[in-house]
C-alpha positions in Angstrom: 11.5 113.2 61.9 9.8 113.5 65.3 11.9 113.6 68.5 12.6 110.1 69.7 11.7 110.5 73.3 11.2 106.8 74.2 12.8 103.4 73.4 11.8 99.8 73.4 12.4 99.3 77.1 10.0 102.2 77.8 7.4 100.4 75.7 7.9 97.1 77.6 7.6 99.0 80.9 4.4 100.8 79.7 2.9 97.4 78.8 3.7 96.0 82.2 2.1 99.0 83.8 -1.1 98.6 81.8 -1.4 95.0 83.1 -0.7 95.8 86.7 -3.6 94.1 88.6 -4.4 97.0 91.0 -3.4 100.1 89.0 -3.4 99.1 85.4 -5.9 99.8 82.6 -9.3 98.0 83.2 -9.6 97.2 79.4 -6.1 95.9 79.0 -6.5 93.7 82.1 -9.6 92.0 80.6 -7.7 91.0 77.4 -6.3 87.6 76.6 -4.5 86.0 73.6 -7.8 85.4 71.7 -9.4 88.7 72.4 -6.7 90.8 70.9 -6.2 88.7 67.7 -8.8 90.8 65.8 -6.8 93.9 66.6 -3.6 92.2 65.4 -5.2 91.4 62.1 -6.6 94.9 61.8 -3.2 96.6 62.6 -1.4 94.3 60.1 -3.8 95.3 57.3 -3.5 99.0 58.3 0.3 98.7 57.8 -0.2 97.2 54.4 -2.7 99.9 53.5 -0.3 102.7 54.4 2.4 101.1 52.3 0.2 100.7 49.3 -0.9 104.3 49.6 2.8 105.3 50.0 1.7 107.1 53.2 5.1 106.8 54.9 4.4 109.4 57.5 1.4 107.4 58.7 3.3 104.1 58.3 5.4 104.9 61.3 2.3 105.1 63.5 0.8 101.9 62.0 4.0 100.0 62.6 4.0 101.2 66.2 0.4 99.9 66.6 1.5 96.5 65.1 4.6 96.4 67.4 2.3 97.0 70.4 0.4 93.8 69.5 3.6 91.8 69.8 4.5 93.5 73.1 1.0 92.8 74.4 1.3 89.0 73.5 4.8 89.0 75.1 3.4 90.5 78.3 0.6 87.8 78.4 3.2 85.1 77.8 5.4 86.4 80.6 2.5 86.5 83.0 1.5 82.9 82.1 5.1 81.7 82.2 5.0 80.6 78.5 7.5 83.1 77.0 8.9 86.6 77.2 9.7 89.4 74.8 13.4 88.6 75.2 12.6 85.0 74.4 10.7 86.0 71.3 13.6 88.1 70.0 16.2 85.4 70.9 14.3 82.7 69.1 13.7 85.0 66.1 17.4 85.9 65.8 18.5 82.3 66.2 16.1 81.2 63.4 17.1 83.9 61.0 20.8 83.2 61.6 20.2 79.5 60.9 18.2 80.2 57.8 20.9 82.6 56.3 24.1 80.5 56.1 25.0 82.6 53.1 25.3 85.6 55.4 26.3 84.0 58.7 28.6 81.1 57.5 29.5 79.5 60.8 26.0 79.9 62.3 26.9 82.7 64.7 25.6 86.2 64.6 29.1 87.6 64.4 30.3 85.5 61.5 30.6 87.1 58.0 31.2 86.0 54.5 34.6 86.8 53.1 33.4 88.4 49.8 30.4 90.1 48.3 30.7 88.0 45.2 27.4 87.2 43.4 25.6 84.2 44.9 23.2 81.9 43.4 19.8 83.2 44.4 18.0 80.0 43.4 20.3 77.9 45.5 19.8 80.3 48.4 16.0 80.0 48.0 16.2 76.2 47.8 18.3 76.0 50.9 15.8 78.4 52.7 13.0 76.1 51.9 15.0 73.0 52.9 15.8 74.6 56.3 12.2 75.5 56.9 11.2 71.9 56.0 13.7 70.6 58.5 12.3 72.9 61.2 8.8 71.7 60.5 9.9 68.1 60.8 11.7 68.8 64.1 8.3 70.1 65.4 6.6 66.9 64.3 5.1 68.5 61.3 6.5 66.3 58.5 3.7 66.8 56.0 4.5 69.3 53.2 1.3 71.2 53.8 1.5 71.1 57.6 1.4 74.4 59.5 -0.1 76.5 56.7 -2.5 78.5 58.9 -6.2 78.0 58.3 -6.8 81.6 59.4 -4.8 83.1 56.5 -6.9 85.0 54.0 -8.1 82.4 51.4 -6.1 83.9 48.5 -2.9 84.0 50.6 -3.4 80.5 51.9 -4.0 79.2 48.4 -0.8 80.7 47.2 1.1 79.2 50.2 -0.4 75.8 49.6 0.6 75.9 45.9 4.1 77.1 46.7 4.6 74.2 49.2 3.4 71.7 46.6 5.5 73.4 43.9 8.6 73.0 46.0 7.9 69.3 46.2 7.8 69.2 42.3 4.0 69.3 41.9 3.6 72.3 39.6 2.8 73.3 36.1 6.1 73.4 34.1 4.9 76.3 32.0 2.5 79.2 32.5 0.5 78.1 29.5 -0.7 75.1 31.4 -2.0 77.4 34.2 -3.9 79.5 31.6 -5.4 76.3 30.1 -6.5 75.2 33.6 -8.3 78.5 34.1 -10.1 78.1 30.8 -11.0 74.5 31.8 -12.3 75.6 35.2 -14.3 78.4 33.6 -15.9 75.9 31.2 -16.9 73.8 34.2 -18.4 76.8 36.0 -20.5 77.5 32.9 -21.7 73.9 32.7 -22.8 74.0 36.4 -24.7 77.2 35.8 -26.3 75.8 32.7 -27.4 72.8 34.8 -28.7 75.3 37.5 -26.7 73.3 40.0 -25.7 75.9 42.6 -23.6 73.4 44.7 -21.6 72.4 41.7 -21.2 76.0 40.6 -19.8 76.9 44.0 -17.4 73.9 43.8 -16.2 74.8 40.3 -15.9 78.5 41.2 -13.6 77.6 44.0 -11.4 75.6 41.5 -11.5 78.7 39.2 -10.3 81.0 41.9 -7.6 78.5 43.0 -6.4 78.4 39.4 -6.4 82.2 39.2 -4.2 82.3 42.3 -1.9 79.8 40.5 -1.5 82.2 37.6 -0.7 85.0 40.0 2.0 82.8 41.7 3.6 81.9 38.3 3.7 85.6 37.5 5.4 86.1 40.9 2.6 88.4 42.0 0.9 88.4 45.4 -2.8 87.5 44.8 -3.9 89.5 47.8 -2.1 92.6 46.4 -3.5 91.9 42.9 -7.1 91.7 44.2 -6.6 94.8 46.4 -5.5 96.7 43.3 -8.5 95.4 41.4 -10.8 96.5 44.3 -9.2 100.0 44.3 -9.7 100.3 40.5 -13.4 99.3 40.8 -14.0 101.7 43.7 -12.3 104.5 41.8 -14.3 104.0 38.7 -17.6 103.5 40.6 -17.0 106.7 42.5 -16.5 108.5 39.2 -19.8 107.1 38.0 -21.6 108.1 41.2 -20.2 111.7 41.2 -20.7 112.2 37.5 -24.3 111.1 37.7 -24.9 113.4 40.6 -23.3 116.3 38.8 -25.6 115.7 35.9 -28.6 115.9 38.2 -29.6 112.2 38.5 -28.8 109.7 41.2 -26.8 106.7 39.9 -29.4 104.2 41.2 -32.1 105.9 38.9 -30.1 105.3 35.7 -30.8 102.4 33.4 -28.4 99.6 32.9 -27.3 101.0 29.5 -26.7 104.5 31.0 -24.6 102.9 33.8 -22.6 101.0 31.3 -22.0 104.2 29.4 -20.8 105.9 32.6 -18.5 102.9 33.4 -16.9 103.1 29.9 -16.5 106.9 30.5 -14.8 106.2 33.8 -12.4 103.7 32.1 -11.6 106.2 29.4 -10.8 108.9 32.0 -8.0 106.6 33.3 -6.5 105.8 29.9 
């Protein structure tokens, strides 16, 4: 591990220096909440990318970049009088203590359970959801689907909407029903295509994707992670096709459809 030369207080001090009106960094001084949100999303995805690649040496750097985003927002909040880093931490700790009564029994950070005996995970999960629901109601967001961010990636948002609905009892009792729904939606996509109705096809395709996310949720899989894995598999196989075609003296784009299909099958066989 690298020498740990600085601590959190040093990072907060650095951030304040970057935003000093007269001597700070011109770029940092131009930023506001909205302007740094693209960087926040990018840094979050880079953390996920490092984890999925098991690149733990690089993960430390990416986590630092993501932490910097939080520190940047906290500096902006402090300058505007909205909130501070200490306020962010305090509210977070308070919320997590409140949501974990099975760890902090009397609601204080210092309290402890008396035994490590096995606890009912389903009951803990149900209580977690109930507490979150109460928090939403206290914020004036009584609707079950309230506060699911519109800016979430579509697959993640679909899974979150479905989970909220399922917690209210609106869900398929068995996974077989989800599979049947996928088959039903696929049939409707085919019907729209046969009718050459592009608008209907788009609508039905959305339903099909939503149903596929439902299957992922029932399998307790993250649909974003599932699709990322599918993307990686496609990329890996396509690169094999491209490299193999080049080694055989012909650019991939010059091959016939049948030759490309043969290369694709070859790429799949290489992985089996």
